[in-house]
C-alpha angles and dihedrals in degrees: 000000000000114000099188088222089141094049110138093023126113119211126193113209123185122198088029100155099077146013121357093355092056092045089050092052091051094046094047091048091051088055092054101257125146107237132204103200123192135180140151091235104081095182095053092041091055088063086075095057094102093060109108114242094014120129115195127211129175104225142143109228090202092058113096 
């Protein structure tokens, strides 16, 4: 059950395509947050495109 307790908040998540990053994106979205999700794996990242309030960017956090 979403509580919207993060409504109005923006969260930046790196390594969003799999594992803990993906789970974090889903959990934050369920709480009403706007998420900026990044990952190097464009194909896996695109699986999150149907999550409301989630903006996707292919990016390598280790790249200056």
